[in-house]
Backbone as a chain_set.jsonl record, in Angstrom:
{"seq": "XXXXXXXXXXXXXXXXXXXXXXXXXXXXXXXXXXXXXXXXXXXXXXXXXXXXXXXXXXXXXXXXXXXXXXXXXXXXXXXXXXXXXXXXXXXXXXXXXXXXXXXXXXXXXXXXXXXXXXXXXXXXXXXXXXXXXXXXXXXXXXXXXXXXXXXXXXXXXXXXXXXXXXXXXXXXXXXXXXXXXXXXXXX", "coords": {"N": [[20.187, 22.515, -1.79], [20.003, 22.037, -5.272], [16.879, 21.778, -7.068], [16.992, 20.014, -9.252], [19.002, 18.242, -8.537], [17.859, 16.941, -6.359], [15.771, 15.695, -7.697], [17.236, 13.938, -9.349], [18.375, 12.246, -7.41], [16.039, 11.17, -6.344], [15.158, 9.763, -8.571], [17.173, 7.837, -8.734], [16.732, 6.479, -6.333], [14.156, 5.51, -6.809], [14.719, 3.795, -8.878], [15.851, 1.78, -7.526], [18.469, 1.889, -6.808], [21.064, 1.355, -4.52], [22.361, 3.531, -3.183], [20.619, 5.598, -3.525], [18.367, 5.88, -1.7], [19.821, 6.24, 0.653], [21.079, 8.67, 0.177], [18.953, 10.365, -0.145], [17.366, 11.182, 2.218], [19.139, 12.863, 3.881], [19.428, 14.976, 2.066], [16.88, 16.059, 1.647], [15.98, 16.569, 4.153], [16.099, 19.067, 5.63], [14.287, 20.65, 4.188], [11.979, 19.172, 4.636], [11.785, 19.527, 7.393], [11.248, 22.264, 7.422], [8.699, 22.264, 6.26], [7.407, 20.782, 8.246], [7.65, 22.51, 10.439], [5.989, 24.548, 9.529], [3.532, 23.188, 9.51], [3.31, 22.713, 12.27], [3.032, 25.267, 13.294], [0.395, 25.747, 12.853], [-0.819, 24.222, 14.695], [-1.892, 23.624, 18.126], [-0.382, 25.461, 20.867], [0.722, 23.956, 22.96], [1.365, 21.505, 21.885], [2.407, 18.141, 21.804], [3.979, 16.921, 19.943], [6.902, 17.484, 18.162], [8.489, 19.378, 15.475], [10.755, 17.918, 14.457], [10.219, 15.296, 15.323], [7.857, 14.881, 13.931], [8.788, 14.941, 11.272], [10.502, 12.717, 11.385], [8.678, 10.602, 11.916], [7.084, 10.767, 9.619], [9.019, 10.257, 7.632], [9.748, 7.646, 8.337], [7.363, 6.373, 7.772], [7.227, 6.814, 5.005], [9.521, 5.447, 4.103], [8.847, 2.882, 4.819], [6.878, 2.24, 3.084], [6.178, 0.099, 0.567], [6.972, -0.192, -2.868], [6.542, 2.428, -3.479], [6.935, 5.168, -5.541], [8.498, 8.137, -6.805], [7.764, 10.889, -8.83], [9.371, 12.999, -9.159], [10.793, 15.943, -7.613], [8.717, 17.717, -6.653], [6.556, 15.955, -6.514], [7.515, 14.112, -4.631], [7.653, 15.77, -2.319], [4.98, 16.383, -2.044], [3.91, 13.876, -1.411], [5.315, 13.398, 0.945], [4.294, 15.472, 2.486], [1.664, 14.661, 2.702], [2.054, 12.387, 4.235], [2.921, 13.603, 6.603], [0.622, 15.021, 7.311], [-1.081, 12.9, 7.849], [0.224, 11.737, 10.029], [-0.105, 13.781, 11.929], [-2.911, 13.851, 12.069], [-3.458, 11.285, 13.033], [-2.157, 11.47, 15.475], [-3.72, 13.474, 16.679], [-6.199, 12.167, 16.79], [-5.54, 10.038, 18.49], [-4.954, 11.485, 20.788], [-7.445, 12.602, 21.306], [-8.859, 10.261, 21.863], [-7.55, 9.473, 24.185], [-8.412, 11.417, 25.919], [-10.853, 10.733, 26.737], [-12.995, 8.979, 28.97], [-13.851, 5.527, 29.623], [-16.66, 5.571, 29.337], [-17.075, 7.631, 27.593], [-17.044, 10.28, 28.474], [-15.526, 13.432, 28.801], [-12.443, 14.092, 30.473], [-11.11, 16.43, 31.629], [-12.4, 19.525, 31.626], [-11.392, 22.169, 31.076], [-8.987, 21.653, 29.757], [-10.049, 20.212, 27.686], [-11.48, 22.149, 26.283], [-9.42, 23.794, 25.276], [-8.128, 21.872, 23.729], [-10.198, 21.182, 21.932], [-10.519, 23.536, 20.528], [-8.297, 23.642, 18.912], [-7.147, 21.104, 18.021], [-9.241, 19.625, 16.893], [-9.668, 20.847, 14.484], [-7.614, 19.847, 12.794], [-8.358, 17.188, 12.685], [-10.929, 17.394, 11.579], [-10.229, 18.58, 9.157], [-8.641, 16.542, 8.041], [-10.576, 14.493, 7.83], [-12.296, 15.746, 6.027], [-10.612, 15.988, 3.796], [-10.194, 13.312, 3.224], [-12.751, 12.622, 2.418], [-12.93, 14.268, 0.17], [-10.959, 13.056, -1.372], [-12.154, 10.64, -1.98], [-14.294, 11.551, -3.523], [-13.123, 13.177, -5.52], [-10.164, 12.518, -6.545], [-8.155, 13.964, -7.879], [-8.579, 16.65, -7.147], [-8.138, 16.412, -4.416], [-5.441, 15.821, -4.47], [-4.493, 18.256, -5.366], [-4.892, 19.854, -3.086], [-3.146, 18.611, -1.326], [-0.71, 19.138, -2.631], [-0.633, 21.971, -2.704], [-1.467, 23.116, -0.149], [-0.304, 21.444, 1.827], [2.107, 20.628, 0.691], [3.224, 22.99, -0.098], [3.51, 23.959, -2.688], [3.603, 26.209, -5.444], [1.132, 27.76, -7.586], [2.092, 27.67, -10.197], [3.985, 25.574, -9.987], [2.259, 23.488, -9.329], [0.863, 23.335, -11.685], [2.786, 22.283, -13.41], [3.318, 19.781, -12.181], [0.783, 18.544, -12.211], [0.101, 18.756, -14.842], [-1.625, 20.559, -16.131], [-2.872, 23.632, -17.574], [-1.971, 26.806, -16.12], [-4.134, 28.584, -15.63], [-6.29, 26.81, -15.502], [-5.621, 25.353, -13.229], [-5.717, 27.422, -11.326], [-8.478, 28.075, -11.406], [-9.657, 25.632, -10.642], [-8.496, 25.387, -8.13], [-9.668, 27.496, -6.699], [-12.306, 26.564, -6.65], [-11.993, 24.187, -5.184], [-11.102, 25.194, -2.725], [-13.397, 26.59, -1.917], [-15.211, 24.464, -1.682], [-14.036, 22.952, 0.395], [-14.174, 24.824, 2.488], [-16.96, 25.047, 2.788], [-17.573, 22.393, 3.575], [-16.12, 22.154, 5.983], [-17.371, 24.144, 7.448], [-19.922, 23.1, 7.611], [-19.387, 20.967, 9.269], [-18.948, 22.303, 11.519], [-16.466, 23.318, 12.13]], "CA": [[20.517, 21.736, -2.966], [19.171, 22.357, -6.432], [15.771, 20.837, -7.291], [17.389, 18.988, -10.216], [19.779, 17.244, -7.804], [16.884, 16.15, -5.599], [15.068, 14.857, -8.67], [18.143, 12.851, -9.749], [18.477, 11.3, -6.289], [14.75, 10.474, -6.297], [15.149, 8.814, -9.689], [18.053, 6.728, -8.346], [16.041, 5.711, -5.287], [13.035, 4.819, -7.443], [15.272, 2.728, -9.706], [16.354, 0.744, -6.65], [19.909, 2.043, -6.576], [21.282, 1.347, -3.064], [22.75, 4.824, -2.62], [19.545, 6.567, -3.704], [17.636, 6.102, -0.446], [20.769, 6.768, 1.635], [21.35, 10.075, -0.133], [17.717, 11.14, -0.184], [16.927, 11.786, 3.48], [19.933, 14.044, 4.258], [19.25, 16.057, 1.106], [15.553, 16.663, 1.763], [15.609, 16.679, 5.569], [15.841, 20.457, 6.039], [13.026, 21.085, 3.565], [10.913, 18.495, 5.371], [11.666, 20.219, 8.686], [10.576, 23.538, 7.154], [7.279, 21.919, 6.108], [6.909, 20.364, 9.557], [7.49, 23.723, 11.263], [4.784, 25.229, 9.036], [2.408, 22.422, 10.061], [3.224, 22.866, 13.722], [2.536, 26.624, 13.589], [-1.066, 25.684, 12.785], [-1.284, 23.403, 15.809], [-1.96, 24.298, 19.422], [0.935, 25.817, 21.402], [1.249, 22.916, 23.848], [1.394, 20.241, 21.155], [3.5, 17.288, 22.284], [4.786, 16.497, 18.805], [7.805, 18.531, 17.68], [8.756, 19.237, 14.032], [11.705, 16.839, 14.172], [9.504, 14.03, 15.495], [6.915, 14.789, 12.813], [9.576, 14.553, 10.096], [10.976, 11.344, 11.571], [7.559, 9.677, 11.741], [6.703, 10.796, 8.2], [10.076, 9.554, 6.883], [9.61, 6.215, 8.625], [6.199, 5.929, 7.019], [7.591, 6.793, 3.58], [10.499, 4.388, 3.844], [8.189, 1.595, 5.022], [5.932, 2.019, 1.987], [6.777, -0.653, -0.531], [6.496, 0.117, -4.206], [6.277, 3.857, -3.614], [7.89, 5.855, -6.412], [8.288, 9.57, -6.903], [7.936, 11.374, -10.192], [10.21, 14.192, -9.108], [10.888, 16.658, -6.347], [7.405, 18.209, -6.218], [5.744, 14.796, -6.177], [8.033, 13.598, -3.363], [7.252, 16.623, -1.206], [3.529, 16.237, -1.871], [3.685, 12.62, -0.691], [5.837, 13.6, 2.303], [3.328, 16.322, 3.17], [0.505, 13.815, 3.021], [2.464, 11.539, 5.363], [2.918, 14.453, 7.803], [-0.777, 15.288, 7.667], [-1.63, 11.683, 8.451], [0.825, 11.599, 11.361], [-0.777, 14.75, 12.807], [-4.303, 13.431, 12.265], [-3.416, 10.124, 13.925], [-1.79, 11.991, 16.789], [-4.899, 14.172, 17.213], [-7.218, 11.157, 17.128], [-5.071, 9.339, 19.686], [-5.101, 12.411, 21.914], [-8.873, 12.671, 21.602], [-9.247, 9.003, 22.504], [-6.992, 9.467, 25.545], [-9.142, 12.395, 26.72], [-12.165, 10.192, 27.097], [-13.079, 7.832, 29.869], [-14.521, 4.438, 28.904], [-18.055, 5.863, 29.011], [-17.128, 8.703, 26.605], [-17.085, 11.602, 29.081], [-14.205, 14.068, 28.853], [-11.869, 14.102, 31.807], [-10.799, 17.768, 32.133], [-13.106, 20.441, 30.733], [-10.576, 23.291, 30.602], [-8.069, 21.1, 28.764], [-10.86, 19.813, 26.544], [-11.808, 23.344, 25.503], [-8.208, 24.139, 24.532], [-7.936, 20.825, 22.736], [-11.239, 21.261, 20.909], [-10.332, 24.74, 19.72], [-7.169, 23.537, 18.003], [-6.897, 19.791, 17.45], [-10.358, 19.165, 16.084], [-9.492, 21.378, 13.137], [-6.806, 18.909, 12.02], [-9.163, 15.987, 12.469], [-11.978, 17.757, 10.621], [-9.579, 18.774, 7.863], [-8.271, 15.225, 7.53], [-11.819, 13.828, 7.415], [-12.775, 16.429, 4.826], [-9.735, 15.632, 2.683], [-10.475, 11.913, 2.868], [-13.998, 12.667, 1.655], [-12.589, 14.836, -1.137], [-10.191, 12.053, -2.108], [-13.126, 9.669, -2.515], [-15.11, 12.212, -4.541], [-12.312, 13.686, -6.626], [-8.763, 12.355, -6.163], [-7.339, 15.031, -8.463], [-8.722, 17.837, -6.301], [-7.455, 16.116, -3.153], [-4.008, 15.965, -4.736], [-4.21, 19.697, -5.418], [-4.789, 20.334, -1.703], [-1.881, 18.082, -0.803], [0.408, 19.862, -3.246], [-0.642, 23.401, -2.394], [-1.553, 23.438, 1.27], [0.642, 20.679, 2.624], [3.406, 20.572, 0.03], [3.75, 24.332, -0.272], [3.782, 24.255, -4.084], [2.935, 27.365, -6.034], [0.201, 27.421, -8.675], [2.932, 27.302, -11.343], [4.533, 24.232, -9.74], [1.146, 22.544, -9.436], [0.573, 23.22, -13.108], [3.772, 21.364, -13.972], [3.138, 18.453, -11.606], [-0.496, 17.97, -12.625], [0.009, 18.762, -16.301], [-2.72, 21.401, -16.595], [-2.498, 25.047, -17.662], [-2.038, 27.572, -14.872], [-5.5, 29.102, -15.434], [-7.131, 25.689, -15.087], [-5.27, 25.08, -11.837], [-6.258, 28.525, -10.519], [-9.935, 27.932, -11.348], [-9.968, 24.45, -9.827], [-8.073, 25.657, -6.755], [-10.721, 28.311, -6.072], [-13.452, 25.688, -6.416], [-11.64, 23.265, -4.102], [-11.103, 25.969, -1.484], [-14.787, 26.863, -1.55], [-15.811, 23.205, -1.254], [-13.494, 22.618, 1.719], [-14.732, 25.778, 3.447], [-18.357, 24.637, 3.038], [-17.554, 21.138, 4.324], [-15.675, 22.42, 7.355], [-18.417, 24.928, 8.112], [-21.016, 22.169, 7.887], [-18.977, 20.158, 10.406], [-18.84, 23.176, 12.68], [-15.054, 23.594, 12.432]], "C": [[19.523, 22.073, -4.069], [18.055, 21.325, -6.614], [16.139, 19.717, -8.259], [18.168, 17.877, -9.516], [18.849, 16.338, -6.999], [16.159, 15.2, -6.537], [15.942, 13.688, -9.109], [18.272, 11.801, -8.644], [17.182, 10.502, -6.162], [14.662, 9.427, -7.402], [16.012, 7.601, -9.362], [17.371, 5.848, -7.302], [14.907, 4.901, -5.892], [13.514, 3.657, -8.299], [15.864, 1.599, -8.867], [17.84, 0.81, -6.393], [20.158, 2.145, -5.073], [21.623, 2.706, -2.473], [21.637, 5.857, -2.715], [18.824, 6.901, -2.417], [18.548, 6.69, 0.622], [21.027, 8.254, 1.428], [20.11, 10.952, 0.027], [17.412, 11.872, 1.118], [17.8, 12.971, 3.882], [19.704, 15.245, 3.338], [17.927, 16.783, 1.318], [15.156, 16.967, 3.204], [15.273, 18.109, 5.985], [14.551, 21.006, 5.427], [11.838, 20.431, 4.265], [10.711, 19.137, 6.742], [10.973, 21.574, 8.51], [9.07, 23.3, 7.009], [6.671, 21.549, 7.46], [6.714, 21.567, 10.471], [6.249, 24.494, 10.83], [3.529, 24.514, 9.545], [2.208, 22.737, 11.535], [2.777, 24.276, 14.117], [1.014, 26.66, 13.574], [-1.669, 24.917, 13.951], [-1.318, 24.216, 17.097], [-0.556, 24.479, 20.0], [1.539, 24.712, 22.256], [1.299, 21.539, 23.188], [2.604, 19.427, 21.589], [4.414, 16.808, 21.162], [5.614, 17.677, 18.313], [8.062, 18.323, 16.189], [9.703, 18.093, 13.682], [11.027, 15.477, 14.295], [8.51, 13.818, 14.357], [7.639, 14.342, 11.547], [10.011, 13.094, 10.221], [9.866, 10.329, 11.366], [7.115, 9.612, 10.282], [7.728, 10.044, 7.353], [9.98, 8.052, 7.099], [8.442, 5.626, 7.84], [6.523, 5.815, 5.531], [8.528, 5.641, 3.259], [9.894, 3.0, 3.999], [7.227, 1.25, 3.89], [6.626, 1.302, 0.834], [6.153, -0.231, -1.855], [6.184, 1.581, -4.436], [7.352, 4.49, -4.487], [7.504, 7.316, -6.507], [8.605, 10.026, -8.308], [8.777, 12.632, -10.251], [10.106, 14.84, -7.747], [9.516, 17.072, -5.82], [6.516, 17.049, -5.776], [6.196, 14.198, -4.846], [7.537, 14.44, -2.195], [5.743, 16.599, -0.992], [3.211, 14.964, -1.086], [4.17, 12.747, 0.745], [4.872, 14.461, 3.114], [2.095, 15.534, 3.574], [0.839, 12.92, 4.22], [2.461, 12.352, 6.656], [1.503, 14.743, 8.257], [-1.379, 14.076, 8.356], [-1.064, 11.438, 9.843], [0.111, 12.535, 12.336], [-2.22, 14.337, 13.087], [-4.365, 12.229, 13.21], [-3.105, 10.563, 15.35], [-2.996, 12.676, 17.441], [-5.993, 13.183, 17.613], [-6.822, 10.383, 18.383], [-5.247, 10.207, 20.92], [-6.576, 12.521, 22.307], [-9.334, 11.405, 22.325], [-8.74, 8.949, 23.939], [-7.74, 10.423, 26.466], [-10.463, 11.853, 27.233], [-12.037, 9.051, 28.092], [-13.788, 6.73, 29.096], [-15.979, 4.742, 28.542], [-18.204, 7.076, 28.087], [-17.176, 10.097, 27.17], [-15.675, 12.168, 29.139], [-13.748, 14.198, 30.297], [-11.716, 15.513, 32.366], [-11.398, 18.799, 31.177], [-12.24, 21.586, 30.238], [-9.588, 22.823, 29.553], [-8.84, 20.72, 27.504], [-11.211, 21.003, 25.667], [-10.611, 23.774, 24.671], [-7.988, 23.153, 23.406], [-8.948, 20.96, 21.598], [-11.041, 22.452, 19.996], [-9.216, 24.582, 18.698], [-7.096, 22.198, 17.284], [-8.021, 19.325, 16.544], [-10.244, 19.687, 14.661], [-8.695, 20.415, 12.262], [-7.59, 17.646, 11.72], [-10.244, 16.279, 11.428], [-11.389, 17.942, 9.224], [-9.205, 17.434, 7.255], [-9.505, 14.471, 7.052], [-12.35, 14.428, 6.115], [-11.923, 16.053, 3.617], [-9.909, 14.173, 2.276], [-11.765, 11.827, 2.042], [-13.732, 13.201, 0.249], [-11.837, 13.82, -1.988], [-11.107, 10.993, -2.711], [-13.926, 10.275, -3.657], [-14.313, 12.623, -5.769], [-10.828, 13.632, -6.237], [-7.849, 13.46, -6.703], [-7.407, 16.309, -7.622], [-8.048, 17.63, -4.943], [-5.949, 16.25, -3.327], [-3.612, 17.439, -4.817], [-4.025, 20.261, -4.007], [-3.479, 19.862, -1.095], [-0.703, 18.898, -1.336], [0.491, 21.301, -2.767], [-0.536, 23.668, -0.894], [-0.473, 22.74, 2.076], [2.024, 20.632, 2.005], [4.026, 21.924, -0.22], [4.057, 24.696, -1.715], [3.004, 25.481, -4.536], [1.962, 26.869, -7.106], [1.002, 26.977, -9.898], [3.498, 25.89, -11.185], [3.448, 23.178, -9.834], [0.792, 22.291, -10.894], [1.511, 22.21, -13.766], [3.521, 19.942, -13.483], [1.871, 17.786, -12.14], [-0.709, 17.96, -14.138], [-1.169, 19.537, -16.855], [-2.237, 22.84, -16.713], [-2.732, 25.769, -16.329], [-3.458, 28.075, -14.598], [-6.459, 28.006, -14.976], [-6.889, 25.37, -13.613], [-5.853, 26.156, -10.932], [-7.766, 28.377, -10.332], [-10.328, 26.754, -10.45], [-9.601, 24.688, -8.365], [-9.116, 26.496, -6.023], [-11.932, 27.449, -5.737], [-13.186, 24.739, -5.244], [-11.653, 23.992, -2.759], [-12.521, 26.237, -1.005], [-15.465, 25.598, -1.028], [-15.341, 22.844, 0.147], [-14.072, 23.545, 2.782], [-16.167, 25.401, 3.8], [-18.412, 23.372, 3.885], [-17.163, 21.367, 5.781], [-16.711, 23.216, 8.131], [-19.59, 24.024, 8.474], [-20.696, 21.268, 9.08], [-18.843, 20.983, 11.664], [-17.418, 23.511, 13.063], [-14.676, 24.976, 12.008]], "O": [[18.353, 22.356, -3.811], [18.254, 20.139, -6.348], [15.659, 18.593, -8.113], [18.018, 16.704, -9.857], [19.03, 15.121, -6.964], [15.956, 14.031, -6.209], [15.453, 12.565, -9.231], [18.276, 10.602, -8.922], [17.215, 9.299, -5.903], [14.147, 8.33, -7.185], [15.639, 6.469, -9.669], [17.428, 4.621, -7.381], [14.711, 3.739, -5.536], [12.815, 2.653, -8.439], [16.322, 0.59, -9.404], [18.414, -0.116, -5.82], [19.513, 2.957, -4.409], [21.206, 3.004, -1.354], [21.703, 6.891, -2.052], [18.68, 8.074, -2.072], [18.122, 7.535, 1.41], [21.174, 9.006, 2.392], [20.22, 12.146, 0.304], [17.219, 13.088, 1.102], [17.249, 14.023, 4.206], [19.776, 16.392, 3.778], [17.866, 18.005, 1.181], [14.105, 17.561, 3.445], [14.251, 18.333, 6.634], [13.814, 21.742, 6.083], [10.805, 21.07, 4.462], [9.576, 19.273, 7.199], [10.191, 21.981, 9.369], [8.263, 24.044, 7.567], [5.554, 21.956, 7.778], [5.724, 21.64, 11.198], [5.532, 25.036, 11.672], [2.571, 25.165, 9.963], [1.092, 22.992, 11.988], [2.194, 24.45, 15.187], [0.409, 27.517, 14.219], [-2.88, 24.954, 14.17], [-0.835, 25.346, 17.149], [0.357, 23.728, 19.656], [2.759, 24.549, 22.271], [1.276, 20.52, 23.878], [3.703, 19.966, 21.726], [5.519, 16.335, 21.428], [5.072, 18.757, 18.074], [7.876, 17.216, 15.683], [9.473, 17.375, 12.709], [11.241, 14.6, 13.457], [8.345, 12.698, 13.875], [7.158, 13.463, 10.832], [9.898, 12.326, 9.265], [10.076, 9.305, 10.716], [6.806, 8.536, 9.768], [7.358, 9.281, 6.461], [10.114, 7.274, 6.155], [8.529, 4.517, 7.313], [6.143, 4.844, 4.877], [8.349, 4.944, 2.26], [10.368, 2.044, 3.385], [6.81, 0.1, 3.754], [7.543, 1.838, 0.211], [4.957, 0.049, -1.937], [5.626, 1.944, -5.472], [8.543, 4.362, -4.203], [6.346, 7.687, -6.317], [9.595, 9.601, -8.904], [8.876, 13.262, -11.304], [9.421, 14.347, -6.85], [9.19, 16.804, -4.664], [5.805, 17.153, -4.777], [5.363, 13.818, -4.023], [7.058, 13.902, -1.197], [5.279, 16.777, 0.134], [2.352, 14.969, -0.205], [3.513, 12.261, 1.665], [4.657, 14.205, 4.299], [1.552, 15.724, 4.663], [0.008, 12.723, 5.107], [2.045, 11.847, 7.699], [1.212, 14.714, 9.453], [-2.108, 14.214, 9.338], [-1.78, 10.986, 10.737], [-0.238, 12.128, 13.444], [-2.695, 14.461, 14.216], [-5.229, 12.168, 14.085], [-3.714, 10.086, 16.308], [-3.257, 12.474, 18.627], [-6.636, 13.345, 18.65], [-7.663, 10.105, 19.238], [-5.645, 9.718, 21.978], [-6.912, 12.532, 23.491], [-10.105, 11.473, 23.282], [-9.43, 8.433, 24.818], [-7.702, 10.251, 27.685], [-11.108, 12.471, 28.08], [-11.09, 8.266, 28.05], [-14.286, 6.985, 27.999], [-16.483, 4.226, 27.545], [-19.324, 7.512, 27.819], [-17.339, 11.045, 26.403], [-14.734, 11.457, 29.489], [-14.55, 14.386, 31.211], [-12.156, 15.769, 33.487], [-10.945, 18.925, 30.039], [-12.341, 21.951, 29.066], [-9.367, 23.515, 28.559], [-8.343, 20.886, 26.391], [-11.239, 20.884, 24.442], [-10.759, 24.087, 23.49], [-7.699, 23.538, 22.273], [-8.582, 20.861, 20.427], [-11.361, 22.383, 18.81], [-9.185, 25.316, 17.71], [-6.994, 22.163, 16.057], [-7.765, 18.688, 15.522], [-10.687, 19.021, 13.724], [-9.058, 20.189, 11.108], [-7.497, 17.096, 10.623], [-10.445, 15.494, 10.501], [-11.977, 17.512, 8.232], [-9.432, 17.214, 6.065], [-9.482, 13.87, 5.978], [-12.795, 13.709, 5.22], [-12.456, 15.824, 2.531], [-9.781, 13.842, 1.097], [-11.851, 11.054, 1.089], [-14.238, 12.664, -0.736], [-12.059, 13.737, -3.196], [-10.865, 10.507, -3.816], [-14.207, 9.601, -4.647], [-14.756, 12.448, -6.904], [-10.299, 14.586, -5.668], [-6.88, 13.842, -6.047], [-6.39, 16.971, -7.415], [-7.459, 18.558, -4.388], [-5.258, 16.738, -2.432], [-2.524, 17.819, -4.385], [-3.111, 21.05, -3.763], [-2.784, 20.629, -0.428], [0.185, 19.294, -0.581], [1.577, 21.792, -2.459], [0.373, 24.36, -0.437], [0.194, 23.358, 2.906], [3.02, 20.599, 2.727], [5.216, 22.018, -0.521], [4.794, 25.652, -1.957], [1.897, 25.747, -4.068], [1.978, 25.695, -7.477], [0.629, 26.011, -10.564], [3.492, 25.105, -12.133], [3.684, 22.09, -10.359], [0.464, 21.17, -11.282], [1.084, 21.387, -14.576], [3.512, 19.003, -14.279], [1.885, 16.603, -12.481], [-1.578, 17.256, -14.651], [-1.667, 19.216, -17.934], [-1.293, 23.232, -16.027], [-3.584, 25.377, -15.531], [-3.934, 28.001, -13.465], [-7.34, 28.253, -14.153], [-7.829, 25.146, -12.85], [-6.421, 25.844, -9.886], [-8.273, 28.537, -9.222], [-11.218, 26.871, -9.608], [-10.311, 24.243, -7.464], [-9.414, 26.237, -4.857], [-12.518, 27.588, -4.664], [-14.064, 24.518, -4.409], [-12.159, 23.462, -1.769], [-12.81, 26.121, 0.186], [-16.207, 25.649, -0.047], [-16.15, 22.471, 0.996], [-14.424, 23.089, 3.87], [-16.55, 25.429, 4.97], [-19.214, 23.286, 4.816], [-17.797, 20.841, 6.696], [-16.909, 22.994, 9.325], [-20.183, 24.178, 9.542], [-21.594, 20.851, 9.812], [-18.646, 20.441, 12.752], [-17.165, 23.942, 14.188], [-13.528, 25.383, 12.183]]}, "num_chains": 1, "name": "protein.A"}
């Protein structure tokens, strides 16, 4: 479906039109599944969460959010991407908690090594992005739009309202900051 059509449906949903929300999910579902598959490619091979489940949990989270409005297609997918990231981070934290006995000792070392090599990255990334959001919400939004939402620099320029060169410069700075933070955490 054309991006303009998605934007019109989002506008209807935001205006409270009853058919807006009903039309929205079927229209954006395949794009959300594409984003979810991209997320899942970054996860460990034996991950228990499948792309469809990730989309469903993210959609449930979005639909449960009261007062949430979207300024267009790109903004919707950025918010949906953030919801997916949070679902994955919560899933990883829950898995980490399940791996521990009450005294904090890991149960299975071979499984723990596999888990640590893959899942901790999502947790560290989520922690780093939460820190970035506290320090500079605009830069955190850039990461959401680019990395999780799959937006191009040109699309980010439109969504954020800055010239392309400004976005490119800030994106390089944000990438460097995240790399330093993750390296400092040992991820």
